[in-house]
N, C-alpha and C positions, 0 to 999 in steps of 0.2 A: 080792634085796630090792627092787631097782628094778622088777622085773617085778610083784611083789605090789602095790606102790604104784600102778603104772599100771593094773593090773586093777581095783583098788578104785575108782579115779577113773572109768574107763570104765563100770563097772557102775552106779555112782551116777548118772552123767550120763544114761545110757539110762533108768534107772528114773524119773528126774525129768522125762523127756519130750524129751531131745535126739534129734534125727534123725541127728545125726553128732557124733562127739567124737574129738579126738586129744589126746594127752598127751606132754609132754616132761619127762623127769626129767634134770636136768643137775647134774653135779658139776664145778665149775670151779676150777682151782688157778692162782694168779698168783704170779709172782716178778718184782719190779722192782728194778733196781739203777741208781744213777747216781753220778758223781763230778763235782766241780767244783773246779778249782784245787787239786788234791791232797787234797781233803777228801771224805769220804763225803757225798753229797747225799741219796740215797734208798736204803733197804734194807728192803724190805717183802715179806712173803709172806702170802697169804691164801687161803682156800678158801670156796666158796659152794655149797651143796647145796639144791635145792628142786624143786618140781614146778609146771608151768604147764599149765592145762587149758583147751582151746578147744573150744567147742561151737557147733552150729547148733540153734536151737529156735525154733519159730514163724517160721521163715524168716529169722532174724537171727543175727548172731554174738554170742557171749558169751565172756568170758575172765576167769579168775581164777587166782591163784597163791599158793602158800604154802610156807614152810619148816618147818611143823609136820607132820612126816612120821610121824604116827600114823594109824591107820585112821580115827579120828574127825576128825582135822584134814583129811585128804584128802577124806573124804566131805563135810565142810562146804564145802570149796573147790569141789568139783564141783557141789554144789547151788547155790552162789553163782554159778558161771559160767552155769548154766541160768537162774537168776533174772535175771541181767543180760541174757541173750539175749532173754528174754520181754519185759523192759522195753524193750529196744532195738527190738523188733518194732513197738512203737507208733508209731515215727517212721520206719519203713523205707519206701523208695520202691518196692522190689520184693524178692522173695525172693532170698536167696543161692542161687546155683546153681553147683555145683562141676563142673569138667570131670572126666570119668571118669579113674580111675587104678587100675591093678592093685594088689593087695596083695603085700607083700614081707616075707619073714622073712630077715634077713641081719645080718651083723656086719662091720665094716670098721675098719681103723686105718691111718693114713698111715705110710709107711715112714720110719724115722729110725734113725740109728746110735748116738747118745749121748743118753740122757735128761738134759736140763739140770738136772732136780731131783735127780739123783744126783751132780752135780758140786758139790763144796763151794762154798758162797758165798764163802769166803775166796779160793779160786782164781779165781773169776769177778771178784771185786773187785780182786784183784792185777793182773789183765790190764787192767782199766780204768784203774787208777792208773798202770800202766806207760805206757800210751798218753798219759795226761794229762801225765806227766813229759816225754815226748818232745816234746809240743807246747809246753810251757812253756820248753823249752831254747831256743826260737827267740826272739830279742830282738824285742820289739814285740807279742808276743801278750799280750792283756789277760786273756782268759778261755779256759780249756781245760775242755771238758766231754766226758763219755762216758756211755753208757747201755747197758743190756741189759734185755730184757723176754722173759719166757717164759710161755706159757699151755698148760695141759693141760685139754682139754675132753672130758669123757665124757658121752655123751648116749644115752638110750633114748627112741625114738619109738614110740608104740603108738597105733593108730587103731581105731575101732569097726568098721572094714571088714576088719580082720584083719592089718594090718601090725604088725611088731615088728622094729625096726631099731636096732641098737646100734653106735655110732660113737665112736671116740677120735681126737682131733686134737691133735697136738703142734705148737705154734708157737714160733718163736724169732726174736729180732731184736736188732740191736746197731748202734751208730754212734758217731762222735766228731765234735766241732765245735771249731774254733778261731776266736776272735773277737778282732779288733784294733781298739782305739779310738785315734784320733788327732785331737785337737781335737774338733770336732763331728761327725766322720765315723766311722762304724762299718762295718767290713768283716768278713765271715765266710766260712769255707769248711767244708764238711761232707764226711764220707766214711762209708759209700759213697753216701749220699743225705742230703738234709736231712730235718728233722722226724722224727728217730729212727733214721735209717739204713735198713738193709735188713731186711725181715721176711718169712719164708717158713714153709711147713709142713714144717719140718725140726727136728732136734734140735740139740745143742750143736755139732755139726760145722759148722753154718752160721757160728757165731761164729769158730771156728778158721780157716775158709777165708777170712775177711775180712782177716786179718792187720792188725788195728787198729794195733798198735805200729809195724809197718813203714811204714804210710801216714801216720802222725802227723806226721813232719817236713815232708813235702810239703804237707799240709793247712795246717800252721801257717805255712810260708813263703809260701804263696799268699795267706793272709789278710792278711799284712803287706804283701806286694808290691802288692796291689790299691790301697793308698793312693796310690801313685805312678803307677798306670796311667792311661791316657787315658780320658776319659768316652766312653760309647757315642755314636757319631754319630747324628744324627736324620734321618729321611726314610724312603724305601721302599727296602728292600734284600733281597737273598737271605739267608736264614738257614738254618743247620743246627742242629737241636735234638739234644742228647745223649739217650740212650735214657731216662734217668730223667725228664728234663723232658718228653719226649714222652709218657711214661706218665701224668704228671699232666695233660697236655693232653687225653689220652684220657679220664681220669677225669671232668674237669669239663665238657668240651664234647661228649662222646659218652655216657659212662657214666650220668650223672645224667639227661639228657634222654630216655633210652630206658627209664627206669623207668615202667612202664605206669600205676602208681597216680598218679604225678605228671601224666601225660598226661590221665587221666580225671578229675582234680580230687579224688581221694581222699586226696591227701597233698601238702603244700606246705611243711612245716617245713624249715628250714636251707637247702636248695638251691632252694626255690621250686617252680615248675611246669615246663612244658616247651613249647618251640616246635614239638615234633614231634607235631602232631595226627595222628589216625589216617588222615586223608585223604592224608597224605604217604607212607604205607607203600607201598613198591614203585613210587613215583613220583618221589620227591625225589632229585636227584643230590647226595648228601651230600659227596662228595669226588671227586678225580680217579680215573681208571680203575685206578690202581695201589693204591688204598686198599681194603683188605679187612680188616674187623674182625669178630671173633667174641666171643660170650659163652660161655666154656668152663669148666665146673666139673669136668671129668674129670681124673683124676690124670695121664693121658697128656699133658695140656697142660702140666703142670709142677706143682711143689709150691707153688702160690700160696695166698694167704690166702682166695681164693675157691674153693678146691678142696675137694670132699667127694664122698661116694658117693651120698648122698640129701639133699635139702633138708628143711626143717622142716615140709613137708607130706607127706613120704614119697615124693617124686617123684625118680627117679634122675637123677644128674648128666647133663647134655647139653651139646652144642655147638650154639649157635644163631647162624646168620649174621646179623650186624647191618648191615654194609655189605659189599656184594658188587660188586666192580669199580666202586666209587664210588656204587652205588645203595643207598638205604636199604631194608633188607629185614627187619628184625626188632626186637622189643622184649624187655625183661625182663618176664616174665609170671608169674602165679600161677594156681591152679586156678579162682579166682573171676573173674579178669580175662581169661583166655584167649579166651573166646567173643566178647569185644568186638572182637577183631581177626580173627575167623573161624577161630581155631585150635581144634582138637578136644582139645588136651592142653596142660597147663601147661609152660612152659619150664624149670621146676624151679629157681626163683631166690628162693624164700622162706626167710628166715632170721631168727633172733632173737638178740640179744646174750646173753641170759641166760634162766633159767627164769621170771623174773618180768616178762618183756617179751613183748608180742604179736608173733608172726612177721609180717614184711612183706617186700615185694619189695626185694631188695638186689642190688647188683652182685656177680657172681662174679669170674672173671678176664676182663676186657674187654681184649682184646689185638689189636694190629695184626699181620697176617702180615708176615713179613720179605720184603724184596725180593731183588734180585740183586747189589747193589752191594757191592764191598769198600770199607771205610772210607777207605783211602788213595786209592783211585780216585775216590771221591766228592769228597774234598778237592781232588784234582788237577783235577777237572772243574769246580770252582767258581772263577771268575776273581776275583770281588769279592763278599765276603759276611762274615757274622759267625757264628761257632760259639758257641752258648749252652749252658751246662751248669749243672745243679743248681738247682732252684727256690728262690727267695727269698720271693716273695709272688705272690698272684694275686687277681683280682677278676673276677666274671662276673655278669651280670644274672640276675634270677629266672626268666627264660625260657631261660637257658643259651645266649644268642645273641651278645651283645657281651662281649668279654673283654679283659683285659690281664694279662700275666704278666711277672715279672722273674726273673732268674736271678742266682746268686751271682757268676758269672764269665763273661766272653766272650773270644773271641780273633778278631782280624781274620784274614780269609783273603784273600790277595792273590796273584794269579797261580798259584793252585792250591796255595799253601803257607800253613801257619799262621804268622801274624806276631805282632804285639804283643798284649799282654794288654789287655782292655777291662773297665772297671768299670761297675757299675750298669746293665747292659743290660736293656732291656725290649722287648716286642713286643705288639701289639694287633691286633684284627681282629673279624670276624664269623664265626661258627662254620663255616657252609657255604662261604663264600668262602675261608677259611683252608685247609680240607681239600681244596678244589678246586685249590689252588695247590701241592700236594705233587707233586713231579716225580721224587723219587728216595728209595728206602728201602734201607738196608743189609741184608745177608744174614743168615741164621741164625747165622753165626759171631759176629755183633755184637749179637744179640738177647738181652735179659735180661727175666725175669719179675720185676718189681718188686712189693713189698708195701706197701700203704697201710693201716696199722693203725688209723687214727683217723678213719674216715669217719662223720660224724654224720648221723642221720636220725630223724624221728619226734618225738612228744611223748607221754610222757616220752622224752627223748633216748636213742637207742641208738647206741653206737659199735661199728662192725664193721670187720673187715679185708677188703680187696679186693685183687685182683691185676691188674697191667697189664703185659703183655708188649710190648716195643717195641725197635726198633733205631734208631740215628741216622737222621734223615730230613731232606730238604731241601725248603724252601718258597720260592717265588719271589715277589717284589714284596710284601713284608710291611712294614707300618709299624713302625719301630723308634725307640727314643729312650732317654732317661735316666730311670730309675725313682727314683733318690735322688741328691741333690746336696748340697753343703755349704750 
């Protein structure tokens, strides 16, 4: 059925004058659950099915979408996309030119062990409620929360150049949060990460591996203990960032500025533009020599939210070097933008949230290569510093250059050993100066591919999942201070 819908759309678009057309038929299933202080907060399941038709006509783009999946409805949608392209051509600066790409006929599904949609909702909710109870057993916990989120995305991509690609992606995520109020002060701890926990391209086996109930007491105890912890000292210090915090640092200060549509001024919503103008490619020393970052959508990189077999332009998943021994070496590109940086082929990074959204450049898995340090050895080698874990808040300017981050918790490091707990830690800096002060990265044994399920971009907004692989890393001479105080 999907194939028939796509064929009707392509046929109509070509007949109406499109020089190129591609179609995405998407069937998206959602399940979201949450609990709060022993009560069900969210219990929602939905499904969305529709078709998005993108064309080039008269040298300009046109896009239209519909969920009226009759032959007449699809033909009308295709005709509308061509009409929009012809109208857009009146204001074009130049013709759209796509980098060449071969045609592919393929099917792909990410591996997973347990379909979360076959697990009874009652069983999933019972697990969240059990973790909730464990957190509320700790005296001083004001608010206990837990959540799970599942997505099954089935997509057929068909192009007028002969591609027909069928993909199914299963995404799962879960996490818990304990919050403690004391007077005017609020402290919280999250597991396994803040802002919804961990999310990957896996099945329900991910949730089971997290052991939410087992970690609940520690999470709750730390949220209460933070009230009596010392405030973070102020000044310039050595810091070690936990892997999840480093993942968000990568997202904000590397992932967004390398989106080539931002660089070229084609996109500025939510994250602004970028300081990484094209004259900096292969010239800017982005970080120290041990900093190596890739944009990798291949399954062999890991089951990240930025993992797929083909992007939404039918381009196969690739690994693109972004920072190589500290040197800035690559952008996230599309078939349209590749030539602006002298590339003959797209980097394969175009995706859309749903069938009714126009595909655009999005982060895949933007990951830093692990180093050689064992975690305990890195601590032992740090005489005076602060370990910061789990993001609490962040701020970065619209060029992605000046930033400030705070974390939920910190720990003093004295004489190579972890000492007292620190509350309200924050650090700030300038993107390139910060990455050039990285002098140690932990090994593959400590590397995790984190999932960020809520990256916003575009207008109308599209929320997409991205992946960020990172291991704990050390940075010297970083400005630190107190993010929140009474």
